C-alpha positions in Angstrom: -24.6 11.3 7.3 -21.0 10.5 8.1 -20.6 8.6 4.9 -22.1 11.4 2.8 -19.7 13.8 4.3 -16.7 11.6 3.5 -17.7 10.4 0.1 -15.6 12.9 -1.8 -12.7 13.2 0.6 -9.1 12.4 -0.2 -6.1 12.4 2.0 -3.4 15.1 1.7 -0.2 14.2 -0.1 2.6 15.0 2.2 5.6 12.8 3.1 5.7 10.1 3.7 1.6 -6.5 1.8 1.8 -15.5 -3.4 0.9 -12.4 -5.8 -1.9 -13.7 -7.9 -1.4 -16.5 -10.3 -0.3 -14.2 -13.0 1.3 -11.5 -10.9 3.9 -12.8 -8.7 4.5 -16.6 -8.4 8.1 -17.0 -9.4 8.9 -14.3 -12.0 6.6 -12.5 -14.3 7.8 -10.9 -17.5 6.2 -8.4 -19.7 7.5 -5.8 -22.2 10.1 -6.2 -24.9 13.0 -8.7 -24.5 16.3 -7.7 -25.9 16.8 -4.8 -28.3 14.2 -3.5 -30.6 14.3 -1.2 -33.6 12.2 1.9 -33.8 12.6 3.3 -37.4 16.4 3.4 -37.9 17.2 3.7 -34.2 18.3 0.8 -32.0 16.8 1.1 -28.6 18.4 -0.5 -25.6 16.2 -2.7 -23.4 16.3 -2.7 -19.6 15.4 -5.3 -16.9 13.8 -4.1 -13.6 13.4 -6.4 -10.6 10.3 -5.7 -8.5 10.5 -7.1 -5.0 7.1 -6.9 -3.3 6.5 -6.5 0.4 4.7 -9.8 0.4 3.1 -12.0 -2.2 -0.7 -12.6 -2.0 -1.6 -9.1 -1.0 -4.0 -7.4 -3.5 -2.3 -4.1 -2.9 1.0 -5.4 -4.3 -0.7 -7.4 -7.0 -2.3 -4.2 -8.2 1.0 -2.3 -7.9 2.6 -5.1 -10.1 -0.2 -4.7 -12.6 0.6 -1.0 -12.9 4.3 -1.7 -13.3 3.7 -4.4 -16.0 1.2 -2.1 -17.9 3.7 0.8 -17.9 6.5 -1.6 -19.1 4.3 -2.8 -22.0 3.6 0.8 -22.9 7.2 1.8 -22.9 8.2 -1.3 -24.8 11.9 -1.5 -24.1 11.9 -3.0 -20.6 10.8 -6.0 -18.6 9.7 -6.2 -15.0 10.5 -9.3 -13.0 8.3 -9.7 -9.9 8.7 -11.7 -6.8 8.4 -11.3 -3.0 8.5 -13.1 0.4 5.6 -15.2 1.6 5.4 -13.1 4.7 6.1 -9.5 5.4 9.4 -10.3 7.1 12.9 -8.8 6.6 14.6 -12.2 7.2 12.6 -13.6 4.2 13.0 -10.5 2.0 16.7 -10.0 2.4 17.8 -13.3 0.7 15.5 -12.5 -2.2 17.1 -9.1 -2.6 20.6 -10.7 -2.4 19.7 -13.2 -5.1 18.3 -10.5 -7.3 21.5 -8.5 -7.0 23.4 -11.5 -8.1 21.2 -11.7 -11.3 22.4 -8.1 -12.1 19.2 -6.3 -13.1 19.4 -2.8 -14.4 17.4 -1.5 -11.5 15.4 -2.6 -8.5 12.1 -1.3 -7.1 11.4 -2.7 -3.7 8.9 -2.3 -0.8 11.3 -2.7 2.1 10.0 -4.9 5.0 11.8 -3.0 7.7 12.7 0.7 7.7 16.0 0.1 9.5 16.9 -3.6 8.9 16.7 -3.3 5.1 19.2 -0.4 4.8 22.3 -2.7 4.6 20.9 -5.1 2.0 19.7 -2.1 -0.1 23.1 -0.4 0.3 24.8 -3.6 -0.9 22.7 -3.5 -4.1 23.5 0.1 -4.7 27.2 -0.6 -4.1 26.9 -3.3 -6.8 25.9 -0.5 -9.2 22.2 -1.2 -9.2 19.9 1.8 -8.6 17.1 1.2 -6.1 13.8 2.9 -5.8 11.5 2.3 -2.8 7.8 1.9 -3.4 5.1 2.0 -0.7 7.4 1.4 2.3 10.9 2.9 2.6 14.0 2.9 4.7 15.5 5.3 7.2 18.1 6.5 4.8 18.5 8.6 1.6 20.7 6.2 -0.3 17.8 5.1 -2.6 17.0 6.9 -5.8 13.6 8.0 -4.6 10.5 6.9 -2.7 6.9 6.7 -4.0 4.2 6.1 -1.5 0.9 7.4 0.0 0.7 10.0 2.7 0.2 7.4 5.4 0.2 9.7 8.4 -2.6 11.8 6.8 -4.4 8.6 6.0 -4.3 7.6 9.6 -5.7 10.9 10.6 -8.5 10.5 8.1 -9.2 7.1 9.4 -9.6 8.6 12.9 -12.0 11.2 11.6 -14.0 8.7 9.7 -14.3 6.3 12.6 -15.2 9.1 15.0 -18.0 10.1 12.7 -19.2 6.5 12.4 -19.5 6.0 16.2 -21.1 9.4 16.9 -17.8 10.8 18.4 -18.1 8.7 21.5 -17.1 5.3 22.7 -14.1 3.0 22.9 -11.8 2.3 19.9 -8.5 0.6 19.3 -6.1 -0.1 16.4 -5.0 -3.4 14.9 -1.6 -2.7 13.3 0.9 -4.9 11.5 4.3 -4.9 13.2 6.6 -2.1 14.4 9.3 -0.9 12.1 7.2 -0.7 8.8 7.3 2.9 7.6 3.8 3.0 6.2 1.8 1.3 8.9 3.8 3.1 11.6 2.8 6.4 10.1 -0.9 5.3 9.8 -0.9 4.4 13.5 0.8 7.6 14.5 -1.7 9.7 12.5 -4.7 7.9 14.0 -3.4 8.2 17.6 -2.7 11.9 17.2 -6.1 12.7 15.5 -8.2 10.6 17.9 -7.1 12.8 20.7 -9.2 15.6 19.2 -12.4 13.7 20.3 -12.7 14.0 24.1 -15.6 11.5 24.4 -13.7 8.7 22.6 -11.6 6.4 24.7 -8.5 5.2 22.9 -7.6 1.7 24.0 -4.3 1.5 22.3 -2.7 -0.5 19.5 -2.0 -4.2 19.0 0.0 -6.0 16.3 -1.1 -8.9 14.2 2.2 -9.6 12.4 0.4 -9.1 9.0 -1.8 -12.2 9.6 -5.6 -11.9 9.3 -6.0 -14.9 11.7 -4.0 -13.2 14.4 -5.9 -10.0 13.8 -9.2 -11.9 14.3 -7.8 -13.4 17.6 -6.8 -10.0 18.8 -10.2 -8.5 18.0 -12.0 -11.5 19.7 -9.9 -11.0 22.8 -10.7 -7.3 22.8 -14.4 -7.9 22.5 -14.1 -10.1 25.6 -12.3 -7.5 27.6 -14.4 -4.6 26.3 -17.8 -5.8 25.2 -18.9 -2.2 24.7 -16.2 -1.6 22.1 -17.4 0.9 19.5 -14.8 0.9 16.7 -11.6 -0.5 15.2 -9.1 0.8 12.7 -7.2 -1.9 10.7 -4.0 -0.4 9.3 -3.8 -2.7 6.3 -5.7 -5.3 4.4 -5.0 -8.3 6.7 -5.5 -6.3 9.9 -8.9 -5.0 8.7 -9.9 -8.4 7.2 -9.2 -10.2 10.5 -11.0 -7.6 12.6 -14.1 -7.8 10.3 -14.1 -11.6 10.6 -14.0 -11.5 14.4 -16.8 -9.0 14.4 -19.0 -11.2 12.2 -18.3 -14.3 14.4 -19.3 -12.3 17.5 -22.5 -11.2 15.9 -21.7 -7.6 16.2 -21.7 -6.5 12.6 -22.9 -2.9 12.5 -22.6 -2.5 16.2 -18.8 -2.2 16.1 -17.6 0.1 13.3 -14.6 -0.8 11.3 -12.3 1.5 9.2 -9.9 -0.4 6.9 -6.9 0.9 5.1 -6.7 -0.7 1.6 -9.5 -1.9 -0.7 -8.9 -5.5 -1.7 -11.7 -7.8 -2.8 -12.4 -9.1 0.7 -12.5 -5.7 2.2 -14.8 -4.5 -0.5 -17.1 -7.4 0.2 -17.0 -6.5 3.9 -17.9 -2.9 3.1 -20.9 -4.0 0.9 -22.1 -6.5 3.5 -21.8 -3.9 6.4 -19.0 -5.7 8.1 -16.8 -2.7 7.4 -17.9 0.9 7.3 -15.2 2.9 5.5 -12.2 2.0 3.4 -9.2 4.1 2.5 -8.1 3.0 -1.0 -4.5 3.8 -1.9 -3.5 4.0 -5.6 -1.0 1.1 -5.8 -1.4 0.8 -9.6 -0.3 4.5 -9.9 2.7 3.8 -7.7 3.7 0.9 -9.9 3.3 2.9 -13.1 5.2 5.8 -11.7 8.1 3.7 -10.4 8.7 2.1 -13.7 8.5 5.4 -15.6 11.0 7.0 -13.2 13.4 4.1 -13.5 13.1 4.0 -17.2 13.9 7.7 -17.4 16.9 7.2 -15.1 18.3 4.2 -17.0 17.7 5.7 -20.5 18.7 9.3 -19.9 20.4 9.5 -16.5 17.5 11.6 -15.4 17.1 11.5 -11.6 13.7 12.3 -10.0 13.5 16.0 -9.2 12.1 15.2 -5.8 13.3 12.4 -3.5 9.9 11.8 -1.9 6.8 11.5 -4.2 3.2 10.7 -3.3 0.2 9.4 -5.1 -3.4 9.8 -4.0 -5.9 7.9 -1.8 -9.6 7.7 -2.1 -12.4 7.3 0.5 -14.6 4.4 -0.3 -18.1 4.1 1.2 -21.3 2.1 0.4 -22.6 5.3 -1.2 -19.8 5.8 -3.7 -18.4 2.4 -4.4 -20.1 2.1 -7.8 -18.8 5.5 -8.9 -16.3 4.8 -11.8 -14.0 7.4 -10.4 -13.9 5.5 -7.1 -14.2 1.9 -8.4 -11.1 2.2 -10.5 -9.0 2.3 -7.3 -10.4 -0.9 -5.9 -7.5 -3.5 -5.8 -7.4 -6.4 -8.2 -6.7 -10.1 -7.9 -5.0 -10.3 -11.4 -4.1 -8.0 -14.2 -6.7 -9.1 -16.7 -8.7 -5.9 -16.6 -6.1 -3.4 -15.5 -6.0 -0.1 -17.4 -3.2 2.4 -17.4 -4.0 5.6 -15.5 -0.9 7.5 -16.5 -1.1 9.3 -13.2 1.8 11.5 -12.2 3.1 11.5 -8.6 3.6 14.8 -6.9 6.3 16.0 -4.5 5.6 15.2 -0.9 4.9 18.7 0.4 3.5 19.3 3.9 0.1 20.8 3.7 -0.7 19.9 0.1 -4.3 18.7 -0.1 -5.2 17.8 -3.8 -8.2 15.8 -4.6 -7.9 12.1 -5.3 
């Protein structure tokens, strides 16, 4: 019943992590190189550097696919993609510094730390390179714009979904990534605030897995030892949910302990189908990638700044009931770009209270 009620839900759009073999090992290039002629007009080409939050995460692989597809469609720019092997500011900063030295026309980046990445991004901007933040952001307004999901609302939706799955009573806890990441901080905040609305649910708090599925599994196993009557878990990203589901399987408690996962990578989708997970919240990373490239293209070609600083794309509830619906399946994350199709979605301003459908 809970799944049927949620199958058409979408989170509201307010304010506001190795890529696959073809998507982010080293540098990936698509689009036109150099200048090209269109009729009698000579069109300038542009080079955009995309710095992922972490390589090997299907979320960022899918975002890269959107960026590359949009670059191909526009024809006069290339997107060069790379990222750190862990979601770690100390690994991402030298990558950004090296990119700045290569002098791209623009940078799109998923900052690994909301505070710690301000200075490196400011250095890029001071070097004359516009920077647009995707997914995660920084505690500053120096960037050209931000494009992300409404993560706080997503956390609230996760709380509602988990509450429904456990019959609105029992013990629950959250496996988060690490403090200081804008997106997952907001998901945790939204969950914690919303779960308070269910008086018969005991919230056991939040633990951090450092964006490592193995650590998430260890945390979950320890929690099952201390609270064998645990009812539910919210994993705030792909690795958190993946690790939690693995621990639940190993404990032989699949179905008994309900799991809500944020993101919809191949492993999470398999967990949903097998019953190891009960609900997924799929972001639209491809749309984020497409939109970021379009915005940067418009700025570089025409000097057109985004009308709104903070932009959001949608998110879609995925259940075992609706996973084969084409309108839902198109938002499942990919492992490579072979079958990616442009959506040409348009982000909307992050306005409090806006609740469009996915």
